[in-house]
N, C-alpha and C positions, 0 to 999 in steps of 0.2 A: 172344856175347862174342868179341872179336878180340884175342888176346894181343899181336899186333903193335901195337895201339893203346895198350897199357899203357906207362907210363914204364919206362925201362930199369932193371934191377936185377941185382946180382950173382947168378948162378945161374939167371937167367931168370924167367919168369912162374910164379907158384905159385898155382894156383886154391885157393879157400877149402876145397873138399872135400878136396883133398890135404893141407892143413894139418890138417883134422879127422881124417884117417885116420892121422896120425902116431901111432906107438906108442913111448912113452918106454922101455919095457923091451925091449931087443934080443932078437931071436929067438935061441934057443940059450943064453941066459944061465942058468946053473945056478940052480935054485930058491932055494938058500941065499943067493944074492947079490941076488935080485930085490928084497928089502925095502930094499936100500941105495940103490935108485934113488929119488930124492926128487922128480923132475919132469923137465922139459925146459927148453930155452931157446929164445928167439926172436931170432935175430940179425937185425939190420937194418943192413947196410953202407951207408954214406951217401956213397960216392964219387961217385955219380951223382945225389944228391938235393940240390937247391939251396935248399930252403926247409923250414920247419917244416910248412907245409901239405902238402907232398909226403911228408914223414916220416909225418904222420898218415894220409895216403891209403894209404901202403904198409903201415902197421901195423894199421889197423882196417878191417874187423872180424876180421882174422887173429888178433889177440890174444884176441878173444872165443873163437874156436875153440880156440886152443891152451890157454887157461885151462881150458876144459871138459875137454879131453883130459888135461891134467896133473892135474886135481883129481878126475876121475871114474874109477871102476873100468871096465876095458875092457868088461865085460859090460853096463854101464848106458849106454854111449854109443850114440846113435842119430842119424844124420845128419838124417833127416827131422824128428825132434823138435827138434833143434838149429836147423834151418832155420826152424821156427815161432817158436822163442824169439828167434832173430836179429832178427825184426821188432821186438821190444821193445827189444833192444840198440841197433838202428839209430835208434830214436826217441830213446833216451837220448843217443846220440852227437850226434844232430841238435840236441837241446835244449842240449847242452854246447858246441855250436859246433865240434865235431870234424869235420875234413875227411876223412871216411871214404869208402872205395870202395863205391859203391852197386851192388848186383847187380840188373840189370834183371829177373831172374827172381823176386826177392824183393819182395813187396808190403808196404808199411808197414801195420801193424795199427791198432788202435783205441786205443792208449795216448794219454793226454792230458798236457799239461804240468802240470796240477793234481796228477797222481800223482807228480811228481818232488819229492823231499825236498831242501831246501836246508840241512838240518841236517848239520853235519859230525860224524862220530863221533870220540870221543876216542881217541888212540892206545892200543893195548894194551900194557901194561907186562909185560915178561917177567921182571921182578925182577933184571935185570942192571944 
């Protein structure tokens, strides 16, 4: 992987493993405040991004990694296990026509289009 071959972005190149290693709870935060951290955010500044296809390329599969980090307890996060699951995520992105960044080190698994559901889930009502 050659970071110089990647499209320009604010802050430079961010490898997927660096995204996965993000910790939403800052070091040194007092335990009584840690439960107030609800997650993280994934900024994507578009000053250098001329098209939706490039937005998708810059966002995916980084959003897959950040979603797992934000929704999983630190003790259960495992880069190697995520890398295996990423194969299925990439197949889903492929079927959806998303222009995602393909990692040459990650091989696509055995997931098939027949396993993709086209049924949309109804929105969850929170009573508001």
